[in-house]
RODO-2510 file (C-alpha; in nm, 4 decimals, decimal comma):
residues 519
     n   res          X          Y          Z
     1     m     5,3604   -12,4832    11,6066
     2     l     5,4113   -12,8350    11,4777
     3     n     5,5595   -12,9105    11,1394
     4     l     5,6555   -13,2635    11,0363
     5     v     5,9845   -13,1278    10,9020
     6     s     6,0947   -13,0968    11,2659
     7     v     6,1681   -13,4731    11,2756
     8     f     6,4551   -13,3961    11,0389
     9     e     6,5490   -13,0445    11,1475
    10     h     6,6062   -13,1297    11,5129
    11     s     6,8585   -13,3994    11,4235
    12     a     7,0192   -13,1743    11,1610
    13     k     7,0944   -12,9201    11,4339
    14     e     7,2198   -13,1878    11,6727
    15     f     7,4360   -13,3809    11,4252
    16     p     7,5256   -13,1511    11,1324
    17     g     7,8404   -13,3418    11,0379
    18     k     7,6915   -13,6897    11,0661
    19     k     7,5978   -13,8908    10,7572
    20     a     7,2259   -13,8561    10,6961
    21     i     7,2080   -14,0454    10,3678
    22     i     7,4192   -14,3094    10,1991
    23     f     7,3483   -14,3821     9,8341
    24     g     7,5863   -14,6168     9,6577
    25     d     7,9357   -14,4727     9,6948
    26     k     7,8021   -14,1265     9,7830
    27     s     7,6988   -13,9863    10,1181
    28     f     7,5419   -13,6632    10,2441
    29     t     7,5703   -13,5130    10,5908
    30     f     7,2750   -13,3636    10,7737
    31     a     7,4206   -13,0184    10,6987
    32     q     7,4409   -13,0936    10,3259
    33     v     7,0849   -13,2258    10,3157
    34     t     6,9669   -12,9197    10,5101
    35     a     7,1269   -12,6879    10,2549
    36     m     6,9458   -12,8650     9,9709
    37     v     6,6157   -12,8655    10,1597
    38     n     6,6443   -12,4915    10,2165
    39     k     6,7392   -12,4157     9,8547
    40     i     6,4405   -12,6142     9,7226
    41     a     6,2046   -12,4529     9,9764
    42     n     6,3215   -12,1036     9,8827
    43     a     6,2833   -12,1823     9,5124
    44     l     5,9283   -12,3062     9,5695
    45     k     5,8409   -11,9870     9,7547
    46     q     5,9817   -11,7829     9,4665
    47     k     5,7528   -11,9778     9,2333
    48     g     5,4532   -11,8790     9,4430
    49     i     5,4013   -12,1953     9,6465
    50     q     5,2286   -12,1034     9,9720
    51     k     5,1108   -12,2696    10,2898
    52     g     4,8455   -12,5312    10,2124
    53     d     4,9318   -12,5678     9,8434
    54     k     4,9743   -12,9238     9,7168
    55     v     5,3034   -13,0322     9,5604
    56     a     5,3339   -13,3775     9,4021
    57     l     5,6525   -13,5854     9,4060
    58     s     5,7495   -13,8876     9,1963
    59     c     6,0920   -14,0152     9,2932
    60     l     6,2705   -14,3430     9,3503
    61     n     6,4590   -14,4089     9,6740
    62     l     6,7204   -14,1452     9,5993
    63     p     6,8663   -13,8672     9,8184
    64     y     6,6394   -13,6274     9,6280
    65     f     6,3231   -13,7809     9,7777
    66     p     6,3782   -13,6636    10,1385
    67     m     6,5306   -13,3381    10,0150
    68     v     6,2204   -13,2437     9,8168
    69     y     5,9810   -13,3966    10,0727
    70     y     6,1119   -13,1865    10,3615
    71     a     6,1439   -12,8775    10,1427
    72     i     5,7750   -12,8933    10,0577
    73     l     5,6883   -12,9286    10,4269
    74     k     5,9192   -12,6401    10,5173
    75     t     5,7127   -12,4040    10,3009
    76     g     5,3954   -12,5160    10,4780
    77     a     5,2768   -12,6878    10,1610
    78     v     5,1412   -13,0430    10,1417
    79     v     5,3419   -13,3342    10,0019
    80     v     5,1601   -13,5614     9,7552
    81     p     5,3906   -13,8620     9,6997
    82     l     5,3069   -14,0607     9,3864
    83     n     5,3832   -14,4197     9,2980
    84     v     5,6787   -14,4166     9,0584
    85     l     5,5197   -14,6834     8,8375
    86     l     5,2159   -14,4743     8,7415
    87     k     5,1510   -14,4027     8,3746
    88     g     5,0486   -14,0677     8,2258
    89     r     4,6731   -14,1078     8,2590
    90     e     4,7095   -14,2213     8,6218
    91     i     4,9410   -13,9322     8,7082
    92     a     4,6931   -13,6866     8,5567
    93     y     4,4195   -13,8251     8,7817
    94     h     4,6305   -13,7822     9,0959
    95     l     4,7426   -13,4298     9,0058
    96     k     4,3874   -13,3238     8,9308
    97     d     4,2314   -13,4926     9,2332
    98     s     4,4865   -13,3484     9,4778
    99     e     4,4717   -13,0039     9,3121
   100     a     4,8508   -13,0049     9,2900
   101     k     5,0080   -12,6748     9,1888
   102     a     5,3558   -12,8138     9,1282
   103     y     5,5049   -13,1508     9,0399
   104     f     5,8596   -13,2797     9,0915
   105     c     5,9370   -13,5881     8,8844
   106     f     6,2604   -13,7853     8,8658
   107     q     6,3927   -13,8384     8,5120
   108     g     6,3701   -14,2149     8,5474
   109     t     6,5596   -14,4779     8,3520
   110     p     6,5349   -14,6247     8,0007
   111     e     6,3257   -14,9067     8,1519
   112     l     6,1157   -14,6660     8,3598
   113     p     6,0816   -14,3312     8,1754
   114     m     5,9282   -14,1444     8,4670
   115     a     5,9748   -13,7911     8,3356
   116     e     5,8139   -13,8845     8,0065
   117     e     5,5077   -14,0298     8,1775
   118     g     5,5057   -13,7480     8,4326
   119     f     5,5105   -13,4749     8,1703
   120     n     5,2344   -13,6565     7,9832
   121     g     5,0174   -13,6485     8,2964
   122     f     5,1134   -13,2906     8,3828
   123     n     5,0040   -13,1690     8,0366
   124     q     4,6541   -13,3039     8,1041
   125     v     4,6068   -13,0851     8,4129
   126     d     4,5865   -12,7110     8,3517
   127     a     4,5766   -12,6216     8,7221
   128     c     4,9194   -12,7731     8,7849
   129     e     5,1491   -12,4839     8,6995
   130     l     5,5041   -12,6103     8,7566
   131     f     5,6697   -12,9257     8,6225
   132     c     6,0242   -12,9822     8,7458
   133     v     6,2448   -13,2710     8,6339
   134     i     6,4807   -13,4130     8,8948
   135     t     6,7838   -13,5168     8,6926
   136     a     7,0288   -13,7714     8,8312
   137     d     7,3014   -13,5128     8,7760
   138     l     7,1632   -13,1766     8,8842
   139     t     7,3861   -12,9975     8,6325
   140     a     7,2506   -13,2012     8,3402
   141     p     6,9860   -13,0668     8,0983
   142     s     6,6296   -13,1910     8,1121
   143     p     6,5536   -13,5035     7,9084
   144     i     6,2173   -13,3427     7,8266
   145     e     6,2571   -13,0459     7,5930
   146     g     6,1267   -12,7184     7,7283
   147     t     6,1002   -12,8292     8,0917
   148     m     6,2856   -12,6982     8,3961
   149     t     6,5239   -12,9132     8,5995
   150     m     6,5569   -12,9002     8,9742
   151     g     6,9166   -12,7873     8,9233
   152     q     6,7936   -12,4853     8,7286
   153     l     6,5157   -12,4215     8,9811
   154     i     6,7514   -12,3929     9,2785
   155     a     7,0515   -12,2367     9,1034
   156     e     7,0105   -11,8923     9,2659
   157     a     6,8300   -11,9989     9,5836
   158     s     6,9675   -11,9309     9,9308
   159     v     7,0785   -12,2083    10,1664
   160     l     6,9040   -12,0308    10,4563
   161     c     6,5289   -12,0630    10,5028
   162     d     6,2818   -12,0213    10,7876
   163     t     6,0262   -12,2960    10,8450
   164     q     5,6641   -12,1984    10,7879
   165     l     5,4521   -12,2156    11,1018
   166     t     5,1832   -12,4821    11,0807
   167     s     4,9321   -12,6100    11,3317
   168     p     4,9116   -12,9754    11,4398
   169     e     4,5891   -13,0271    11,2438
   170     d     4,7127   -12,8737    10,9184
   171     t     4,7547   -13,1295    10,6422
   172     a     5,1146   -13,2421    10,5904
   173     v     5,0822   -13,5308    10,3445
   174     i     4,8159   -13,6712    10,1134
   175     l     4,8705   -14,0426    10,0573
   176     y     4,6666   -14,2090     9,7871
   177     t     4,4799   -14,5261     9,8653
   178     s     4,1553   -14,6806     9,7499
   179     g     3,8680   -14,9120     9,8195
   180     t     3,7030   -15,1172     9,5508
   181     t     3,4273   -14,8686     9,4775
   182     g     3,6209   -14,6233     9,2678
   183     f     3,9493   -14,4624     9,1855
   184     p     4,2222   -14,3867     9,4420
   185     k     4,1356   -14,1512     9,7279
   186     g     4,3774   -13,9130     9,8982
   187     a     4,4061   -13,9724    10,2727
   188     e     4,4723   -13,6363    10,4401
   189     l     4,7307   -13,6841    10,7123
   190     s     4,8052   -13,3976    10,9480
   191     h     5,1396   -13,2876    11,0877
   192     s     5,0259   -13,4348    11,4199
   193     n     4,9214   -13,7660    11,2597
   194     m     5,2532   -13,8132    11,0833
   195     t     5,4799   -13,6845    11,3614
   196     m     5,3145   -13,8960    11,6310
   197     n     5,3383   -14,2089    11,4161
   198     a     5,7046   -14,1445    11,3390
   199     l     5,7885   -14,0925    11,7054
   200     g     5,5783   -14,3949    11,7962
   201     s     5,7674   -14,6077    11,5429
   202     r     6,0959   -14,4806    11,6849
   203     h     5,9840   -14,6008    12,0302
   204     l     5,8557   -14,9375    11,9044
   205     l     6,1818   -15,0146    11,7255
   206     q     6,3880   -14,8841    12,0191
   207     l     6,5938   -14,6783    11,7779
   208     n     6,9213   -14,5339    11,9047
   209     q     7,1539   -14,2777    11,7521
   210     d     7,3802   -14,5478    11,6077
   211     d     7,1114   -14,7205    11,4014
   212     i     7,1477   -14,7328    11,0254
   213     h     6,8372   -14,8042    10,8163
   214     v     6,8546   -15,0100    10,4986
   215     i     6,5607   -14,8754    10,2971
   216     v     6,4229   -15,0638     9,9983
   217     l     6,0579   -14,9947    10,0777
   218     p     5,9446   -14,7172     9,8408
   219     l     5,9490   -14,3851    10,0225
   220     f     5,6315   -14,2783     9,8441
   221     h     5,4532   -14,5412    10,0547
   222     s     5,3605   -14,4784    10,4182
   223     f     5,5525   -14,7819    10,5528
   224     g     5,8986   -14,6695    10,4444
   225     q     5,8150   -14,3012    10,4787
   226     t     5,7037   -14,3180    10,8426
   227     c     5,8725   -14,6209    10,9961
   228     q     6,2143   -14,5619    10,8448
   229     m     6,2646   -14,2154    10,6937
   230     n     6,0758   -14,0005    10,9450
   231     a     6,1332   -14,2270    11,2453
   232     g     6,5010   -14,2724    11,1625
   233     f     6,5729   -13,9061    11,1045
   234     s     6,3925   -13,8158    11,4271
   235     v     6,6735   -13,9798    11,6245
   236     g     6,9611   -13,8836    11,3959
   237     n     6,9889   -14,2147    11,2107
   238     t     7,1618   -14,2707    10,8776
   239     l     6,9506   -14,3916    10,5835
   240     v     7,0975   -14,6250    10,3221
   241     l     6,8728   -14,5779    10,0186
   242     i     6,8247   -14,8581     9,7643
   243     p     6,6063   -14,7777     9,4589
   244     k     6,5289   -15,1393     9,3686
   245     f     6,5183   -15,4449     9,5889
   246     t     6,7562   -15,7322     9,5309
   247     p     6,8904   -15,9629     9,8016
   248     q     7,2425   -15,8676     9,6929
   249     a     7,1779   -15,4940     9,7371
   250     v     7,0326   -15,5441    10,0857
   251     l     7,3058   -15,7785    10,2063
   252     s     7,5734   -15,5469    10,0677
   253     a     7,4222   -15,2475    10,2496
   254     i     7,4125   -15,4377    10,5773
   255     e     7,7674   -15,5691    10,5445
   256     n     7,9390   -15,2633    10,3939
   257     d     7,7346   -14,9753    10,5367
   258     g     7,6608   -15,1283    10,8767
   259     g     7,2828   -15,1558    10,8373
   260     t     7,1092   -15,2380    11,1650
   261     v     6,7416   -15,1957    11,0744
   262     f     6,5660   -15,3498    10,7734
   263     a     6,1997   -15,3265    10,6802
   264     g     6,0343   -15,5183    10,4010
   265     v     5,7302   -15,7003    10,2734
   266     p     5,6997   -16,0821    10,2851
   267     t     5,8296   -16,1328     9,9296
   268     m     6,1531   -15,9568    10,0246
   269     y     6,2070   -16,1799    10,3264
   270     w     6,1296   -16,4804    10,1061
   271     a     6,4035   -16,3685     9,8662
   272     l     6,6535   -16,3041    10,1468
   273     l     6,5852   -16,6449    10,2963
   274     n     6,6241   -16,8259     9,9647
   275     h     6,9208   -16,6279     9,8356
   276     e     7,2139   -16,8574     9,7636
   277     d     7,5496   -16,6852     9,7897
   278     k     7,7143   -16,9194     9,5402
   279     e     8,0180   -16,6970     9,4896
   280     g     8,0756   -16,6342     9,8589
   281     m     8,0270   -16,2578     9,8252
   282     f     7,8830   -16,2038    10,1721
   283     d     7,9860   -16,2784    10,5271
   284     i     7,6542   -16,3995    10,6678
   285     e     7,7940   -16,4224    11,0212
   286     k     7,9024   -16,0577    11,0068
   287     i     7,5663   -15,9564    10,8619
   288     a     7,3848   -16,1451    11,1392
   289     k     7,5928   -15,9611    11,4026
   290     t     7,5366   -15,6204    11,2381
   291     l     7,1630   -15,6416    11,1693
   292     r     6,9568   -15,5733    11,4811
   293     i     6,5939   -15,5990    11,3775
   294     g     6,3641   -15,6809    11,0872
   295     i     6,0183   -15,5334    11,0333
   296     s     5,7511   -15,6836    10,8090
   297     g     5,4227   -15,5413    10,6905
   298     a     5,1742   -15,5158    10,3998
   299     s     5,0573   -15,8761    10,4396
   300     s     5,1062   -16,1665    10,6778
   301     l     5,4514   -16,3216    10,6881
   302     p     5,4330   -16,7035    10,6806
   303     l     5,5591   -16,8651    10,9985
   304     e     5,8152   -17,0785    10,8124
   305     i     5,9754   -16,7678    10,6637
   306     i     5,9891   -16,6025    11,0066
   307     k     6,1608   -16,9083    11,1507
   308     g     6,4019   -16,9284    10,8575
   309     i     6,5002   -16,5604    10,8696
   310     e     6,5452   -16,5587    11,2463
   311     k     6,7645   -16,8688    11,2232
   312     k     6,9728   -16,7454    10,9283
   313     y     7,0189   -16,3812    11,0316
   314     k     6,9743   -16,4110    11,4093
   315     i     6,7269   -16,1226    11,4351
   316     p     6,3732   -16,0822    11,5654
   317     i     6,1105   -16,0222    11,2962
   318     l     5,8396   -15,7847    11,4117
   319     e     5,5071   -15,7635    11,2303
   320     g     5,2604   -15,4806    11,2435
   321     y     4,9366   -15,3654    11,0883
   322     g     4,8132   -15,0393    10,9483
   323     l     4,6885   -14,8537    10,6464
   324     s     4,7705   -14,5344    10,4619
   325     e     4,4747   -14,3838    10,6493
   326     t     4,6523   -14,4570    10,9795
   327     c     4,9988   -14,3208    10,8880
   328     p     5,0321   -14,6357    10,8796
   329     v     5,1043   -14,8076    11,2131
   330     a     4,8075   -14,9118    11,4300
   331     t     4,9272   -15,2362    11,5909
   332     f     5,2723   -15,3834    11,6352
   333     s     5,4567   -15,6828    11,7775
   334     h     5,6313   -15,4990    12,0588
   335     l     5,9880   -15,5955    12,1442
   336     t     5,8969   -15,5847    12,5134
   337     k     5,6012   -15,8227    12,4828
   338     e     5,5475   -16,1826    12,3831
   339     r     5,5304   -16,2340    12,0079
   340     k     5,2497   -16,4639    11,8968
   341     p     5,2766   -16,6405    11,5569
   342     g     5,0256   -16,5059    11,3080
   343     s     4,9375   -16,2046    11,5228
   344     i     4,9725   -15,8429    11,4134
   345     g     5,0447   -15,7562    11,7758
   346     t     4,8721   -15,5089    12,0021
   347     p     4,7738   -15,1423    11,9577
   348     i     5,0500   -14,8817    11,9681
   349     w     5,0516   -14,6092    12,2342
   350     g     4,7601   -14,3668    12,2053
   351     v     4,5669   -14,5811    11,9583
   352     e     4,2591   -14,7954    12,0159
   353     v     4,1774   -15,0972    11,8022
   354     d     3,8645   -15,3118    11,8272
   355     i     3,6551   -15,5638    11,6374
   356     f     3,2974   -15,4610    11,5476
   357     d     2,9997   -15,6514    11,4144
   358     r     2,7750   -15,5158    11,1379
   359     e     2,5813   -15,3053    11,3894
   360     n     2,9068   -15,1405    11,5091
   361     n     2,9046   -15,3248    11,8388
   362     p     3,2235   -15,4776    11,9828
   363     v     3,2423   -15,8566    11,9555
   364     a     3,3801   -16,0989    12,2114
   365     p     3,7386   -16,2281    12,1953
   366     g     3,7736   -16,4994    11,9319
   367     e     3,4809   -16,3736    11,7246
   368     v     3,5403   -16,2367    11,3746
   369     g     3,4342   -15,8847    11,2786
   370     e     3,5634   -15,5682    11,1155
   371     v     3,8835   -15,4094    11,2448
   372     v     3,8194   -15,0499    11,3583
   373     i     4,0721   -14,7909    11,4745
   374     r     4,0750   -14,4536    11,6460
   375     g     4,3542   -14,2406    11,7821
   376     h     4,6201   -13,9864    11,6917
   377     n     4,7132   -14,1824    11,3769
   378     v     4,3758   -14,1698    11,2006
   379     m     4,3499   -13,9436    10,8965
   380     k     4,1491   -13,6226    10,8803
   381     g     3,9513   -13,7714    10,5922
   382     y     3,9706   -13,8305    10,2189
   383     y     4,0609   -13,5117    10,0345
   384     n     3,7505   -13,3477     9,8835
   385     k     3,5477   -13,6670     9,9345
   386     k     3,2969   -13,6103    10,2147
   387     d     3,0804   -13,9099    10,1294
   388     a     3,3762   -14,1481    10,1191
   389     t     3,4996   -14,0059    10,4491
   390     a     3,1570   -14,0501    10,6084
   391     d     3,1438   -14,4099    10,4832
   392     a     3,4854   -14,4794    10,6326
   393     f     3,3644   -14,3807    10,9798
   394     a     3,0118   -14,5220    10,9420
   395     g     2,8553   -14,2717    11,1807
   396     t     3,1030   -14,3521    11,4590
   397     t     3,4284   -14,2083    11,5916
   398     w     3,6082   -14,5194    11,4639
   399     f     3,7798   -14,5613    11,1274
   400     h     3,6454   -14,8752    10,9621
   401     t     3,9294   -15,0571    10,7865
   402     g     3,7270   -15,2989    10,5762
   403     d     3,9445   -15,5814    10,7089
   404     l     3,8095   -15,8796    10,8986
   405     g     3,9914   -15,9717    11,2148
   406     k     3,9687   -16,1062    11,5668
   407     k     4,1430   -16,0586    11,8998
   408     d     4,2344   -16,3070    12,1688
   409     e     4,1907   -16,2934    12,5445
   410     d     4,5294   -16,1208    12,5808
   411     g     4,4395   -15,8361    12,3448
   412     y     4,6471   -15,9600    12,0497
   413     f     4,4924   -15,9001    11,7086
   414     y     4,4787   -16,1220    11,4008
   415     i     4,3749   -16,0432    11,0432
   416     v     4,1391   -16,3057    10,9066
   417     d     4,0463   -16,1772    10,5623
   418     r     3,9623   -15,8619    10,3695
   419     v     3,6146   -15,7251    10,3393
   420     k     3,7305   -15,5285    10,0389
   421     d     3,8430   -15,6893     9,7172
   422     m     4,1751   -15,5120     9,7192
   423     i     4,4641   -15,7171     9,5845
   424     i     4,8098   -15,6948     9,7434
   425     r     5,0678   -15,7924     9,4837
   426     g     5,4198   -15,7989     9,6221
   427     g     5,3338   -15,5335     9,8791
   428     y     5,1578   -15,3001     9,6317
   429     n     4,7867   -15,2321     9,6560
   430     v     4,5912   -15,3039     9,3380
   431     y     4,2283   -15,2008     9,3093
   432     p     4,0114   -15,4197     9,0817
   433     r     3,7592   -15,1502     8,9906
   434     e     4,0330   -14,9259     8,8527
   435     i     4,1803   -15,2102     8,6444
   436     e     3,8359   -15,3046     8,5168
   437     e     3,7720   -14,9449     8,4095
   438     v     4,0933   -14,9424     8,2060
   439     l     4,0239   -15,2821     8,0481
   440     l     3,6855   -15,1590     7,9348
   441     t     3,8546   -14,8853     7,7319
   442     h     3,9953   -15,1571     7,5029
   443     p     3,7944   -15,1630     7,1773
   444     d     3,7548   -15,5427     7,1866
   445     i     3,6473   -15,5874     7,5517
   446     s     3,2852   -15,5583     7,6587
   447     l     3,2992   -15,6866     8,0155
   448     a     3,5752   -15,7408     8,2716
   449     a     3,6126   -15,8714     8,6237
   450     v     3,9429   -15,8472     8,8089
   451     l     4,0430   -16,0334     9,1211
   452     g     4,3494   -16,1629     9,3017
   453     v     4,4656   -16,5207     9,2656
   454     p     4,7252   -16,6888     9,4883
   455     h     5,0887   -16,6559     9,3834
   456     d     5,3878   -16,8210     9,5514
   457     r     5,6178   -16,5193     9,5334
   458     h     5,3960   -16,2107     9,5105
   459     g     5,1286   -16,3310     9,7505
   460     e     4,8599   -16,2469     9,4960
   461     e     4,8585   -16,2001     9,1205
   462     v     4,6170   -15,9842     8,9213
   463     a     4,3799   -16,1938     8,7122
   464     a     4,1250   -16,0627     8,4626
   465     y     3,8209   -16,2435     8,3278
   466     v     3,6967   -16,0725     8,0120
   467     v     3,4156   -16,1058     7,7643
   468     l     3,4933   -15,9836     7,4124
   469     k     3,2693   -15,7769     7,1896
   470     p     3,0964   -15,9593     6,9022
   471     g     3,3374   -16,0253     6,6161
   472     a     3,6454   -15,9344     6,8217
   473     d     3,9534   -16,1439     6,7576
   474     i     4,2225   -16,0892     7,0193
   475     t     4,4300   -16,3291     7,2259
   476     e     4,4808   -16,3368     7,6001
   477     g     4,8486   -16,2614     7,5470
   478     a     4,7656   -15,9532     7,3405
   479     i     4,5412   -15,8225     7,6202
   480     i     4,8240   -15,8696     7,8692
   481     e     5,0625   -15,6767     7,6435
   482     w     4,8078   -15,3974     7,5966
   483     g     4,7538   -15,3727     7,9716
   484     k     5,1283   -15,3479     8,0221
   485     q     5,1274   -15,0314     7,8105
   486     q     4,8280   -14,8793     7,9871
   487     m     4,8962   -14,9472     8,3543
   488     a     5,1755   -14,9402     8,6093
   489     a     5,3896   -15,2535     8,6186
   490     y     5,2395   -15,3832     8,9428
   491     k     4,8813   -15,3339     8,8229
   492     y     4,8347   -15,4891     8,4828
   493     p     4,6886   -15,8431     8,4761
   494     r     4,9454   -16,1168     8,4214
   495     v     4,6622   -16,3695     8,3981
   496     v     4,3786   -16,3224     8,1500
   497     h     4,0887   -16,5563     8,0797
   498     i     3,8596   -16,4895     7,7829
   499     r     3,5070   -16,6121     7,8549
   500     q     3,1796   -16,6228     7,6660
   501     a     3,0049   -16,4954     7,9791
   502     l     3,0689   -16,4198     8,3437
   503     p     2,8621   -16,5556     8,6344
   504     m     2,6113   -16,2998     8,7598
   505     t     2,3330   -16,2483     9,0082
   506     a     1,9809   -16,1754     8,8936
   507     t     2,0520   -15,8044     8,9293
   508     g     2,3575   -15,8214     8,7030
   509     k     2,6309   -15,8184     8,9671
   510     i     2,9316   -16,0285     8,8711
   511     l     2,9843   -16,3169     9,1114
   512     k     3,3551   -16,2916     9,1786
   513     k     3,3319   -16,5616     9,4441
   514     d     3,2306   -16,8043     9,1699
   515     l     3,5317   -16,7022     8,9627
   516     r     3,7568   -16,7512     9,2640
   517     a     3,6071   -17,0947     9,3214
   518     e     3,7054   -17,1929     8,9677
   519     g     4,0695   -17,1267     9,0592
***
């Protein structure tokens, strides 16, 4: 038997009275979280959820995320975490593609009406049978008339529940990712995949029982989910959950809650470095003594920011590399090894990484090729997408990342560029083809090309080049506003250029490299 929920359950048995979660001025012990996990799991079973069923979850970094996450696993079902910024049409796609039978959705806020969008998506998918609103106050009524709340769902459920037996190769989580050739694909990650990566992360970070994680990375993403939530709970750590990143929230959590481990994307470190404490709210010396380690991922962290953070907060910054398809960690800057500027480190235990040429042959050190990975962290495949899975392995035993990289004589790896056109905006993956498809649903747009353009804070910004239909009269600003209503906040183009035509090859393929060259 191996069930990913064991990373939490073992610590819950060892440290029942210890704080598992801190959220604002509230805290929950491992015993209290266990009781909620068991109640939710029992309620799901009563609703007919069985081993192997898919259950979707949209939730901010709240105590309810791990509670529902581990409850789903406890039943033997599969967790399908969804980005909280998705709109109705996007949610419907994910529910349908994953064949979800149930969907938990947090109520959201006035600025982010998650339950409203979630119910919209749910109503478009007949096969999804249960919609459950997670209200901030579990005793409160649902903000969506006629829908069940999680409080109502678990009202009569027992606090005792046996864990469903699962095998190491059974699917535990489906994480959605995408290339540039279509809509998001669900990476099937097994209990073995996820557990090994969590335990590996625990080893890499040298976590001890006294560590306290400050978590601003969204738990629906593999980075925060594996490297902090699952890894931290596996050793009995306390998680300080922050729904929205601000430098003030992070510094407060470190100073007041004793945070020792922080993980973020480059834009977060940029903000922490440039934060001016004009009112003297924080004791930076105390924070520097409390914080033990910083982890960065999603995109390369500029050397000047690394130097600035390490000088200001007196901590080592460790960078790694991975993808949703690899749970995510594949390489890491090990604490016990030399750290090389610009490097993503060396492969983690049990994982092989190499650089291949176009004929799938390894290249010599210093030469550029595609980064390929194999090991215990590599996904089973893309859910219900055999062709996409076959393409990802290209007839080999290696997962082909689509990223260009190189390695040096010492076995350290470096990312050079992306083969794929994926945009990373502030740590979020944005897929041009999906944005283009949405833009083309606008009645005034006949052609669209989307690409990433450099941005000082977000790393990349989403830019759209569009050709209007004859007689159309719409401004670039109006297209931006329309996109804001149609797509998640991190996806819609902030930059729009209306053109008479787009550069193309003789076969009609848009030359995005020419658009990039124009700046």
